[in-house]
N, C-alpha and C positions, 0 to 999 in steps of 0.2 A: 382911497375914496373908501369911506373907514365908515362901520355897517354899525348899529346899534345891536346891544342884546336883545329890547324885544324886536329889534325888525328883523335879526338872524330870527329868532323862535317862529317869524309870523312866516317868513321866505322858509324852514323846516316845514312847518304845517301845512302850508301849499304844495308841498314837493312830496308828502306824508298823501293826501290828499289826491296827486295827481296816483300816486302810485296806488294807493286804492281804486279808483275810477279806473286804470289801467288791468290792473288784476279780476275787477270786477266783470270788465268786457271781457275778458281772457273769459273767466269765467262763465259767461253768457251763450258761448258758443255750442252748436248743436253735437251733443255725442251724447252715445246710446247711454242706459243703464248698467250698471252690470250684472243685470240678470236676466238681460235681452235671452242671450240662448237660452237660457232656464224657458222663459213665459216664452216663444218661439218653438221650443218642444212644446211645450203641452199642449198649447193653441192645434199643431199639427196632430198631436196623438189625438186630442177631441176629436178633431177633424175626420178622423181614417177610422174612427171608434166603429164604423157601419159598417166600413166597406167600399166606400166607396156616394160620391154626388152626381152623377151622373143626372142630368137637363131632364127635371119635369118632373123628380121622383121625388117620395115623399121623405127619402134622406135627404136630400137637396135642401128640403124647405126646414128641415133643423136645421141643416147648416148654418141657414140667414138669421136663423133666429138666434141660434147661437153668437155669430158674430155683431149681429144688430145690438146682442146686449151685452156684450165685450168693450164695444163704441162707446152703448150708455153707459156705464158705467163706468168711465173715465171721464163721462162730462161733457161729448161731444151732443150734438144734434144731430139724433142717428133714426131712421125709416127706413123699412122696405116697403121698397116700390115695385110691386106687382106689374107684372103682365104675360099676356096669352099669346101663344105661337102656333100655328101650322105645319103638319110635317108632314109629305108624303110617304108610304110607309110601302115597302115591298113585301106582296103574301104569297108571292108563286113567281117565277123566272125558271121558262126553262129556251135553252139554246139545241136547238135541229141544227144539224150539219149532217147532210148523204142523210148517214141508217141511224146516224148517233142522238145522240137525247141526253142533252146537257144541263145538271143544274150550276150554273153559275157561283162562285162564291163570294163577288162581289163585281158589283154597276158604277161604272162612273157614266153619266149623263142628265140630262136637266129632267125631270119627270110635270117641272111647269111646265113644259117646251114638247118636250118629242114624244114624239109616234110613241106606246105601250105595244105596237105590233109591228114588227121590222124585218122585212127582206131585204137584202144588201149583200151587196162584196165585203171582203173582209180585206184583211190583214195581219199575218199571223206574226208576232214577234216572242223572240226569248230575251235578247240583247237590245238596247241601245244604240244604233246607227244611223245610217245616213237618210235612211227610207222616209220619204217623206207621207205624213201624217194626216198632214191637212185635210180636217175634213172626213175621216175616215175612220172606219172601223174596225179596233182595233182589239185582240185577242192576245193576252196575253197571260202571265200566271204572276203568281203577287208576288217573287225574286225581283222585277219588276216596277221602281215605287215609281206611286201615281205620278210627282209632283213629273219626272223624269218624262214620264209619256205625256203627260197634259199639256205640259211649254210646247211641243211640238202639235198643239191643235189641233187634239183629233174629236171626230164629230163626238164616235163613244170608246169607252173601255171596259170592255166583262175580260175580266178574270176569270177563269177555271182554276182546277190543282193540277199539276204536273201530270197524271196520269190522263186525264182526259187530251189536257194543250197534243199530248203524241198521239194520241187515239185521230185530234183532228189532224194533224199532220201528216199523219199516215196516208189517211184519204184522202188527199192531195185538191181537197175540191177550193172554191173561194166564195162561195155562197151561202148567209147561214139563212137561220129565219128567229126571230126570237117573240116573246111573247111576255110580256110584265103586267102582272096581275096586281093593281094596289088600293089603296085608299089614301086620302088627306085623313089625319087626325086632327084633333086639338089639343091644346098644353098647354098648363100654367107654370110660369116662373117667374123670381126675383133678381130685384138687383140689389143689395144695399147699400146708405149712400149715410156719410158721415159728416159736417164740416168744426170747421174752427170758422163762424165768420169774424168779419173785423166789427168795432166798435165804431171803425169814422167811416161806416158807409162808404166805404173804397172798392172796388166791384175788379177789381184786378185780382186774378185765382190762379192756382196751380194747387192741380188735381195727379196722388199718386194712387194707384190703385191696382190691381193684379182680380185673376180670375177663380171664382172657389168650386163650381164644376170639375168633376170630374170626367177623364175617359170615360164608357162603359167596364163592368167589373172588373176598377181599377181603384184600389185605396188611395190612386192621387196624392201622393208625400211630398214626393219633387212638385207634380204639376196638376195643383200649384196650391198645396194646402202649404209652403217654403211660405210663397207670396200675398198668399193671404196673412197670415201668423204675422209678416216679418207686419207690412201695413197697418195690422191694427196695434202692434208694438214703437211705431215710429207713430200713428197717431199720440199716442202719450207721449213720446217725445217731448211730440214739438205744442203740444194744449198744455203741457206744464213748462215751456218755453215759449208761450206764445207773443211774448214781449218783442222778442226777436224776427217776428212776421214783417214788419212794417207795415201793416197796417191792411197786408195780403189776402183773402179770407184762403182756408186749405180745407179741398175736399180731399174723403179718402172713401173710394167707391171697389165695394167686391161685385163682380160682378159674373154674371150666372150666363150659361151658356157658349162659351168658347167653343169648351170643345166640338159644339155643333156648327159652328158657322160664327163667331163674333156677335151673338146671336143677342146679350146682354149690352155690349157697347153699342151696337146700333140702336136697338130699341133706347139707349141714355142720350144720341144723339139726336136723332128723331124727338124726342118729350125737351129734351134741353139744350134747343137750338142757338134763343137770344143767350143765354147767361153763359155756352163756351167761344162767343164773339170778346168776354172778358177772357178766357184761361192764357196765362201767359204761357205754358207750359205744364205738358202730357209726364209723369214717369211711370212706366208699367213695369209691372216684376212679376217676372216669370221664368218658372222654377232656376231657384237662387240657390237651390242646395246643392246642387253636382262637385264632384272631385274636380272637373276640368278648370280653366283657365273662366276669369270673368270676362264675360262681353259688354258690350254695350253698343247700340245699334247709333252711328253717325252716319249717315247716307250725303253725298254729295251734292250739294246747292238747294235749289228750291224750282221746282216744275209739276208740272200738274194739274196745281192744285188753282180750287173753283174761285172766283170774281171774291162767291161773298161769303167770307168769315164763315164755318159751322151747318154748307149748304154738303145733303150726303152724295152721295156723287153715283151709289149702290142701284143696279135698276131698280125702277119699282112695284116688281112685280116678286122679289124680293123680299119686301118689307113682309115684317112676322113671319119667314117661311128659313130655315137653315137650310146648312149649306151640301147636309149628307139624314139618314135619316136619322129617328133615336133610337126606334126599336131595330133597325132594318139593314142591311147593308148596300146601300149605295152613297154613295158622293158626284155630288154636282159635276157639272164638263162646261162651263161659261166663259169665254175668251173673252166678258170685260169685267170681271170679277181680277182676275189676275191682273189684268191693262191694268188696274186701281191700285193692286199692288204694287206695282213701281213706280206710286206717286212718291216724293222726295217731297219734304220740306225741314230741311235743316241750316236754319244761319248763321252766321257769323256767331255771331255773338254764342251762341247755343254750343259751337265746338269749341269757344276758349273757354268757357265753363267748363264742359266736359273735359277737355285736358288738362285747366285748371284742378280739376277736384279730381283729375286720378291721381295725381304724380304719386301717390305713393302704394300707389296698388298695383297688379298690373291684369292689368286687360288688355282683350283687344278689341279695337275697336271692329265692328259688321253693319253692312248695309242691308243684313234683313234678320228679320223675326218668323214673321207670320203670326202675333198675337194684336191683341185688343187695338192696341196705337195707330193700328191700321186704318182704322175706323177714323179716328181724327187726323190722322196725317191725313187721308184723302178730303179730310172736309176744310185742310185747311189749318190746323189750328199744331203747333211746333212739338209736338212729342217724340219720346223715347222708348227701350226696352229695355232693362238689365235682365240677362239670365246665363244660366252655366251649362257646362254637358256634363257627359259623364256615365248617368245614371238610368238608373231603366223607366221609364216612358210609357203608358197605354198597357200596359200589360200590370199583371196579380203581383209583382214583383216593386213594384212602387211603393215601398211599405216606409215608414218613419225612422226603421234603422239603419236605410241608405242615405239620410239625412247628415252631409255634412256642414253642422253649426255654424262651424267657423268661418267658412263661404258665407251664409246668411248675416252673419256681425259686420264681414265685411263689406257688404252689398251694402247693409243699412246704412254704415257709415259712409258710406259712397254717395248715397243720394241722401241724406242727412248733408252732406260739403256740396252736393250739385244742387241740393233748396238753397243754402246759404250763399252760393256763388253768385244762382238765378236772382235772389231780393237786392243785393246788390247794385245787380248791374242793372236791373227792369225797376226800381225802387222810382 
């Protein structure tokens, strides 16, 4: 077959345009900018400059303003969503056993339901064993992790220091009297919410979130200025490449109160339940600057979710109330809460997306994380969490210097890949 010169030129032109189109398509893939690590580091340093952002504090309010400003300067519609909460605070607690009068180091009970004047038999433990602790009053030292004991469903855990523990043991008594004095105080906090809204009125939604509050007396660099800094820069990348979002709405949420019992995320669920019915996927970033392998939440199957998507299954008496004291050392014991944490909502498509997205990364798939995504999972919203280990947290040692910025960058790119592959499957 003969081809004329003019026809040949046309074919070459078409092939050239196809090649350019392919290159443009490749260029449309979501990639973090070269200055990502530099920008993330700057955000972490700024968020940690006041040595902490514990829930309800003025430093937390300053952090919310900073995050809101960063989102706004990107070009997103951003706002601070204030909320009120109340917390029981222990003013004094005295444990009497025989002739001993002891100040507990920490109490684990339910101040919104339990008696504050207790006379009961107790179980004394210094190691986890097969002892039946169900509905028992337990005295222990801090060397036994709260979660190790609480999974055995005790009525109350009373922590004492090792010296007092030995004194109690020497008495060989089994009955205690515990008097707790306290009051319920009111506090204010806020979430920061920004969005890239579709111009085509599409209701489908993806949420990328992190908590920005820190533990009491901790700078909170890894936990969780790292995740907060990352979602700011991810917002910038996605906003600058919004054409690839296939008309999805994308929200970026910095939650407060995670350290006190998922307060901000629970409040968001209660106030945005209708919108969340359209949420295709929520990705939570929490402690992503560690030295260890990258972990990603991938549970097995779907169980325990409500019939109506967006329904909050947490007990009503805990609405607007934390799981531990804001300024006093108590932590809640309620079997219903820990039952909710066992709810699973991992459809096959999400497993496929995570496997496809993580081919180039050394990741560990895990069935638990314990962060804000739990609130949305128990409400029937498909959620996952990306996190790392190997760093100090909940202490004064959680400083910017321990952050592994290369890990943060890897998780940033992994998050983008998950978003890309979700868009392909759910469009």
